[in-house]
N, C-alpha and C positions, 0 to 999 in steps of 0.2 A: 521193684516197681513193675506193674503190669503194662506190657506193650502189645497192642493188637495191630497186625499188619493187614490193611484192607486189600493189598495186592494178592494175598494168599487166601483171602476169605472165599468160600464157595457156598452156593446154595445147596443144601442137602435135601434131595427130593425123596419123600417117603415112598418106599417100595411096597408096603403093605397097605391094602385098602380095607377100611372098615367093612365087615361082613354085611352090615345093614345096607351099605351103598354099593357093594361090589357088583351086584347084578345090574345096577343102573349105569355102570361105566362102559362105554363103548371102546374097548381096547384096540379093536382092529381098524377103526375109522380115524378121521382127522379131528373128531370132536367127541366130547363126553358130556352127558347131561345128568346132573344129580336131581332126583326128585322132580321129574318133568311133570308129574301130576299135581305137584304142590304149587299153589298160586299165591304165595305170600311174599310180595315185593320181589319176586324172582329170586328168592333166597338161595335156592340150590341150583340155579341155572349156571351153565358154563358157557363162556363166549365161544362163538364158532371158531373151529380149528385150534382152540386152546386145549390144554390138558389140565384137568382138575382132579385133585385127590387130597384128602386129609387137610382141608383148609388151605391148600396150596394151589395157586393158579399160574400156569406156565403158558405164556403167549409169546414165546421167544422166536425172533427171526421170521415173523409172518408178514412183514411189509406193512404193518398197521400204520395209519396216519393219524389216528386218534385213539385215546384210551377206550377200550370196549365198554359198552354201557350195561352189560349183563353180568358183571362180576358178582359172585355169591357174597352175600352180606357177612358171612362168617369167615371170609378169607383172612388169613393171618400172614401169608407170604404171596407176593405178587411179582412175577418176573416178566417184565416188558422189554427186556434188553434186545438190541439188535433189530429194532423196528425203525420206522421213518416218522415218528411223532415229532412235530415241530413246535407244538404249543400245548401247555397244560391249562385246561379251562376250569373255572371255579367249581363246576359241578361234576368233575371227572371222578371224584372219590367219595361222593356223598353216600352216607350209610355204611361205609367200611370202617366201623368203629373198632373192630378187632385187629385191623391190619398192623403188623409189627415190622415187616420188612418190605421195602419197595426198591426195585432195581433199575438199571441204568442203560447207557449206550444207545442213544437215539440221535435225533437231530434237533433237540429242543432249543429254541431260541427265545421263547417267551413263556412266562408263567404268570397267570392271572392272580390277583389278590385272593387270599384266603383259600387257596386250592387244597391245602392240607388241613382245613379246619376240623373235619370229622375224624381225622386220624390221630386221636388222642392217645392211642396205645402204641403209636409208632416208636420203634426202638432203633431201627437201622434204615438209613435212607442213602441210596447211591444214585446220585445225579451226575456221575462222572461220564466223560466221553460224549458230551453234548456240545451245543454251540451257544451257551448262555453268555451274554455280555454284561448283564446286570440282573439284580434281584429286585423284587418289589420293595418299595421303600417303607411299607407299613408293617413289616414283620412277617415274613413268609412262614416262619416256624413258631409263631407265638402261641399256638394251641398244642404244640408237640412237646409238652413238658418232660416226657419220658425218653426223648430222643438221646441215644448214647453214642451212636456212630454216624457221622455225616461225611460223605465223600462228594466233594465238588471239583475234583481234579479234572484236568484235561478239558477245560472249558475256555472261555475268552473273557473271564471276569477281570474288571479293572480295579474296582474298589469294593470293599466290604465294610459297611458301617454298622454301628450298634443297632440302629433302627431296622436294618435289613435282616439280621439273624438273631435278634433277641427272642427269648422264649425258653429254649431248653435249659434246664438247670442241672441235668445229670450227664452232660456231654463228656465222653471219655476220649474219643478220637475225632480229630478234624483233619481231613486231607484236602489241601488246596494246591497240590503240585500242578505244575505245567498250566498255569493260567497266565494272565498278563497283569497280575496284581501290582499296583503301585502304592496302595495304602490299605492297611488293615488296622482297625481300631483296637487298641488295648482295652478300652472301656468295655467292649463286648466280651472280650476274653475274661475279664474280671468277674463276669456273671457265672463263670463255669469253674467252680472250685475243684471239680473232679477231673478236669482236663489233664490227660496224661501224655498225649502225643499230638503234636501239631507239625505237619509237614508242609513246607513252603518252597520246595525246590523248583527251579526253573520259572521264576517269576521276575518281576522288575520292581522290587519293593523298596518303599520308604516307610519304615514301620514306626508307629507310636510305641510307647513303653509297654512291655509285657511282663509286669512284675510277678505274676503268679504262675507263669508257665514252668512246667517241670522238664519237658523234653522238647527240643527245638531243632529241626533239620532245615538248613538254609542254603544248601548247595546250589550252584549254577544260577546265580542272580547277578545282573549287571549293576552292582551297588554304586550308588552315588555317595561317596564318603564326605559328607558335610556335617554341620553341627547336629543334625537330626540323628546321627549315628553314634553319638557319644554314649548313650545309655547301653548300646549293644557292646561297646568296647569293654564295659565293666562286667559283662557276662563271660562265662567260660566258653561260649561259642565264637568268640572273636577270631579265633584261629581258623574257623571255617570260611571266613569272609575275605574275599579279595576285591579290592576297589576297582571299579571300572571308570569312574569319573571322580574328581576332575583329572585331567591328563597328567598332572605332576604326581598323582598318587596311583596311577594305573598299575595294576598287577601287584600292588603292595598288600600284604596281609594286614587286616585291621588291627591285630594285636601289636603290630610293629609301627603303627601310626600314632603320633602323640595327639593329645587332646587339642593342643594349639593348632595342629594342622587340619582339624575337622572344623572348617570355617563355613559360614553361610553368607550369602548376599543379603541385601536389605529385604527382598521379597521373601526369601526363605526364613530369615529371622522373624519376620512378621508372622509366618506360619507356625512357629514354635513358641510364640509369646504366650505365657500362661500355661496352666497345666491341663486345660480341657480341650486341647486340639483334637478334632475328630475328622474322620474321612468324609463325613457329610459336609463339613465346612470346606473341604477341599474338592468336592465334586465339581465345582465350577472350573477348576483347573487341576488336572491330574498332576501329581507331584513330579512326574518326569518332564512336564512341560513348564514353560515360563509364560505367565500372563501379565501383561502390562497395559495400563491405560494409554489410549492414543495420545501421543505427545511425549511419551517416555517416562511419565511419573507412575510410581507404584500406587495403586488405589484399590479400594474394595471392589472386586470384580462383580459382586452381586448387587451393586447399587444402580445399575442401568447404564453406566458409562460405556462407551465403545472400547473394545478390548482387542489387542493383538495377542494371539496365542502362538507360541513358538515351540513346536515339538520336533524340530528337525534333527536328524542324526541321533535318534534314540533307540535304534534297533526295534522299532515297533512293527508288529505283524498285522495290525488292523487299525482302523481309525478309532481313536479314543472315544469313549462314551462320556456323557455328562459334561461336555464342554460348555462354556458360557453361551447363553442365548444371544448375548449382545456382541459376539465375536464379529469383527469386521475383516480381520485378516487371519488366516490359519496357515501355518507353515508345517508341512508334513514331509518335506523332501528328505532324501537320503535315509530312508527307512527300509523295512523289509515287507511292506504291504504287498500282497499278491492279488487280492480281489477287493472290489468295492461293492458293498451291499446296498440294497434299497434303502432310501431315506437316511443315508449315512450323515447327511448335513442338514436335513429338513428342519431341525430345531434351531437353526441359526439363520433366520430370514434376513439379517442385516449383513451377511457375509458379502464382501466386495472382492477380496482377493484370496485365491485358494491355490496353494503350491503342493502338488503331489508328484513332483519330478523326482527322478533318480530313485525309484522304488523298483519292485519286480512285478508290477501290476500286469496281469494277463487277462483279466475280465472285469467288466463293470455292469452292474444291473441296470436295466433301462431307466429305473427311477432313482439312481444314485444321487443325482443332483436336483431332485424334486424340491420345489419351493424356493429355489435360490434366484428369485426375481431380480435381485440387486447385484448379482455377481458380475464383475467387470472384467476380471482377469483369471484365467484358468490355465495352470501350468501342468501338463501331463507328459512332458518330454522325458526321454531316457527311461522308458518302461518297456514292457514286452507285449503290448496290445497288438493283436492281429486283425481283429474285427470289432467294431463298436456298435453294431446294430444300427437302427435308424431312428431311435427314440431317445438316445442318451442325453442330448443337449436341448430337448424340446422346451424346457422351462427357463432357459437362460436368455431371456429377452433383452437383457442389458449388456450381454457379453460383448466386449470390444477386442480382447486379446485371447487367442486360443493357440497354445503351443503344443503340438503333437509330434514334433520332430524326435528322431532317435527312437522310434518304436519299430514294430515289425508289421505295420499295416499293409495288407495286401490289396485292399480296395476301400472305396467309400460308397456306402449305400445311398440310393435315392432317398431323400428325406432326412438325412443326418444333420443337415444345416438349416432345416425349416425352423423359423422362429428367431434365427440369428441375424436379424435385419440391421443390427448396429455393429456387427463385427468389422473391425478395421484391419487387424493383423492375424493372418493364419499361417502357421508354419507347419508344413508337412515334410520338411527336409529330412533326408536319410530314413526312408521307409522302403517298402517293397511294392509301392503303388505302380501299376502298369497302365491304368487308364482311368479317366474320370468322365462321367457323363455330364452333358450340359444341364440335365434336370437336377443332378446332385448339386451343382454349383449355382444354380439359378437364384436361390434366396440371398446370395452374397453379392450379386453383380453391382448393386447400387451403393453398397457401403464399403466394400473391401478396398483398402488402399495399399496393403503390402501382402504379397504371397510368396512363400518359399517352397519350391518344388524340387530343388536340386537333389541329387543322389537318390533318385527313384528310377527304376528301370522302365521308363515310359515307352509305350508302343505308339509311335507317331504315325497313326493311320488316319483314315477318313473320319473315324469316330472322335478324333481329337481336334478336328478342324475348328470347332467352336472356340477352343482355347486360344489358338493362334489369332483368330479374329478379335477376341477380347483383348489380348495383350497388344495387338496392333493399335487398338483404340485407346487403351489405358495401360500404360507400362507398370503393371502391378508386380510382375515377377522380378525379383531383385537378387535371386541367389544363383542365377546362371544355370537353370535346368537344361538338361540335354536329353536327346533321344537315345534309347538303348537298342531299339529295333523298329522296323525291319532293317535288314542290312544296308539298304540304300540310304537310310536316315541315321545310321549309327554315328554317335558323337556330335550330331548337329545341335546347335543351340536352338531351343524352341522359339525364343523371342525374335531371332533373326531369320527364321525360316519362313518361306512363303506358304500361303494357304494351299496353293496348288501342289506343293510337295507332300502335304498330308493327304495321301490318297490310299485307296485299297485296290489291290490287284486280285482278280479272281474272287475267291471267297474269303479274302483276308478280313473283311468287315465282320465276319462271324466270330473272330477271335475275341474281340472286345465289345461286341454288341450287348452282352449281358453284364457289363461292368457295374452298372447301378444296382444289380442284385448279387454282386460278388460272384458272378459266374463268368469265368474266363476259359476260353477253349484251350486245348492242349498247347503247351509252349513248344518252341522249336527245340528239339533235343540237342544237347551238347555232344560233340563239338560241331554239329552240322550247321549249315547255313540255309536259311529259309527266305525265299523271295516269291511272293504271290503264292501260287499253288505248287511251287517247286521246292523240294527238300533235298539239299545237296550234302551228302554224308561222305564224300570222297576223302575228306580229311581223316576219317576214322581209319582207313586202310594205311594212310601215311604214318599215323601215330602208332599203329600196331605192327608196322614193318620193321 
């Protein structure tokens, strides 16, 4: 049986140039132009800074943000790898009817419909090492009947349905390694009688039946060994699979698990009822999650009823795509999410409660929570946020509970709480916040009822007097926040200190004057003691003696 390894495949660049064109190639410069005097649809033009020869166009590592517009029409091989292309537009490859090979390694997040329509001669397509989270629903490859090798590895794909990849009839190799796949339709694979190699390592799969597959590589997947895995147990690959869930089967090899032990809950059984289960039907609820109707009853999540989606503790590395639009509560706590992208939740306008706690989130796009006008509770505690910008919460007009405790926040920017006029509980407990400006806090003064500020190294100087005045009039702070500096205020409770004690000596006010812009002056060096303009480092000599 023929096996083709995409990892070892390399683009062979022609070294000899047709004598008819050799005089037209600028070998010493950054660009080459074929037939510059010919003016037929720019047939022989070469994109700036690219290398063109023998129907091959190489635009590798040029920092391009879009596919070049002047690609020769007779191009058969196009190398665009190592650029910064984020989106493929529908007209990017118009006229390239001879193109057979198209390469990889960019930042592609979105592909428009019918982008490959003119590429009817395409045989090899490498879209690996990008940031694709989903494919167009209407058949991205439906015009590419001759496609033989398709590489979609090292993306962020969650599901692949029949509708998304139907088209190629001669596919031999399909590489889906290192995505976040939870579902792959067997129906789509049945359209490829020539398929010889399928690699699915390092995904999170719940597979439908794959009866015509010849070679299957399944390593490093956190398998959920329930009733949906029974068909895999009957294959020779069962010894490759180790169960991750449920807990009583953890680390067990699938070939050592009995059919009776592969059980499903009511929701999962409903998912496998009948023989035509597809990933498209599951798009409303990724298989790694559990979706239930509000009230606890299992129901059709696509019929408009309010849905609670539970994806907690699933080792997820990003927010799932294709979640139900009618989701009112989403649990994503205890995963491995490191960043939040723009519009991650914008398709769920009914969302009321969102739990992102206990992940590894270090950054969030300013439009992460765009459109969540009904969000009431947001849990972001126990992450690794250091700065949130000043636009992150701007759309959350209904927010009442915001938990940011247990992060690494160093500051709060002016404007971060603008629009949060209904916020009642704010927890900033256990961060690295040293000062907060009155302007930052101003939008919350009328609504806030509970504030947690303890376990922050607060600098209790004149720039924090406003907080003491507020807490004297309204006892909001209930966590026992204490001052960390200057020395004269060390360990004093904020709520019991007087306004007069929050003062600045000399130029002390400059240290925290820029807190609203996350600009703090140099800290007092350890193990020195600082008081006003005096820095006492005598302790250094004692420690070193």
